[in-house]
N, C-alpha and C positions, 0 to 999 in steps of 0.2 A: 504493499499499499504506500502511495506517495505521501511524503510529509505534508502537513498542512503548513500554510504560511506562518503561523505561529510557531510551529516546531521548527521551521527552517530558520526563522529568526532567532529563536533560542540557541539552536546548534551553531550559528555564525557567531554570536555572542560568546559562547563557551570558547570557541576557536580563538577569537579576538583577545579575550582575557587571559588565555593559557599562554599566549606568545610571550608578553612581557614577563609573566612568573618563571617560565621555563628559562628564559634568557638570564634572568637573575640567579635562579636556584638550581638548575638543571632538571633533567626529566625525572629522575628518580626521586629527587627531594621536593618535587611538587606534587602535593597530594591532590586527589580528586576533590576532597573538601575545600582544599585552597582555590581550585578553579570555581568550584560551585559558588563560593562566597564571593569571589572577585565579580562574577557575572550576575550575582543576585538570583540565583536559581536554587529552589529549594533543595536541601540535602536529600540524598536518598534517591534523587530522580535521574541521576548521571546516566544509568544503564537504560534508561527510557530513551536516550539520544544516541549513545554509542554502546556497542557491545562488549568492549574491553578498553582498558587503558591503552593498551598497545595500538588498537584500531584508532583509538583517539590521538595518540601521539603521531600517527602516520598522517591523520587528517589535519593536524596542526602543522606539520611539516609541508604538505601539499599547499596549505593555505600561505605558509610563509614563502615558498617558493614561487607561487604565482605573484605574490605582491613584488617579490624580486624581480621576477620577469617583466611585470608592467613597468617597474622603474626603468630597467634597461631599454624596453621599447620607448619609453618616454624620451631618454637621452639621445637614443638613436633616431628619433623621428624629427629632431630639430632641423628644419631645412635651412636655416641661416648659417649653418656650421659646416666645417669640412668633417670628413670622416674622422680624421685625427683627433679634432676638436671635440667631436661627440664622444669618442672612445675615451679621452682623458677627462672629459666631464664626468663620465660614469666612474672611472677609477677615482677621481678626487672625491666624489660622493661617498665612495666606500671608506676613504680614508677619514672623511669627516664623521661618518657614522660611528666609526670605531672610537673616536675621541668623544662622541655624544654620551653623556650618561644615561639618556633615556633608552631603556631596555628594549622599546618597541623598534628602535632603530637598528637592532642588532640582527646580523644573519645567524639563524638557529644552527646552521651546521657548524659554525665556528664554536658556538657554545656546547653542543651536545653531540657533534658528530663522532667523535672517538667513543663516548660514553654509550650511546644506543647502537653502534655498530656491532658491539660485542653483546648487548642484550636482546636484540630483536632484528631478525634478518628481514622482516617486513619493513621496518623503519629504514633500515640499510638501503633496501632496494628503492624505497621512495627518494631517498637522498641521492642515490645514484641515477635514477631517471631525471630528478630535478635538475642535477649537475649538468647532465646531458642537454637538457631544454635550455639551460642558461648559456652553455657554450655555444649551442647551435645560434643563439642570438648574437654573441659576441663574434662568432665567426662571420655572419652577415655583415656586422659593423666593420670589421676588418677589411672584408671584400669591398665595401662601400668605399672605405678610404683608398684602398688600392685603385679603384675605378677612377676616383677623382684626383689622384696623383698626391694625396697628403700623406699617404702611408707607403712605406717602400714595398715593392711587390714581394709576396712571400710564396714559397713552394707549397706549403700545406697551411693555409690560413685557420683551418679547424685545429690543427695541433698546436699552433701558436695561441689561439684562444683558450684552448684546454689548459696549456702550461701556464698561461698568465693567470687564469682562474685559480689554479692550485697554488702558484705562487702568492696570491693575495690572500687565500685561505691560510696558508702557512704564516705570512707576515701578521695577519690579525691575530692568530694564537700567540705569536711571539710578543705583540704589543700588548696583550692581555697579561703576559708574564712579567715584562719588562717596563711597561708604562713609558715608552720612550718615543715621543711624538717625531723625533728625527728620522726614526726607522720608517714610518709611513711617507715621509717627503722623499727618502731615498727610493723608496718603492715606486713612487710616482715617477722619479727621474729614470730608474731603470726601465719602467714599462714605456716610457716615451723613447728612450733610446733603442729599445727593441723594435719598437714600431717605426722608426726612422731607419732601421736597417743596420744599425751601429752595434759594435759587440761590447756588451757590459763587461765589468770586471769580473763578475761571476758567472757560473755556467748557467746560462739560461737560454730558452729558444730564440734564436736570432732571425729576424727578417732578412731574408737573402735576396739581394738585387739580381 
């Protein structure tokens, strides 16, 4: 039976409220009651909307990934910018989000990727597919930059897009540990260097002319 509009609204509210809680506390440390309380939903009604906490976690991740994908599309659809400018605007926004104390600005993969990959294969698969979706969007952004001449031609844009995404995931985790803003500035510089076809100091995928 299809969910009623009220049920769909409540489900969405639970997903929205879970995101910042999980970004702050992690998945295991965020209880069902925490989410229900934040969403102002009666205790004991959780399983009316989700069959298990694992399924709920998968849907929270899917929601987070869709929001991330929408943000990428927004940056890549700016007609007054070159492809390089669009890509760098996106990466700059990631650096800003990592420095922002608002937990809703955080990418959940950074916070719980390692944690839940060991606990739930279902959540791991959601993250894997979500990353594939985000990388495909970034691949399109790189190709657009190559076409307008602002990004150096690359042999495999999809490979560069994936390696850059993983590079930023690693830097986001390192930033959480070291709290060192210059790390994110350097990540931006290296990303720009790669897309311009120059070789950075460390081993990273290089745009090949």
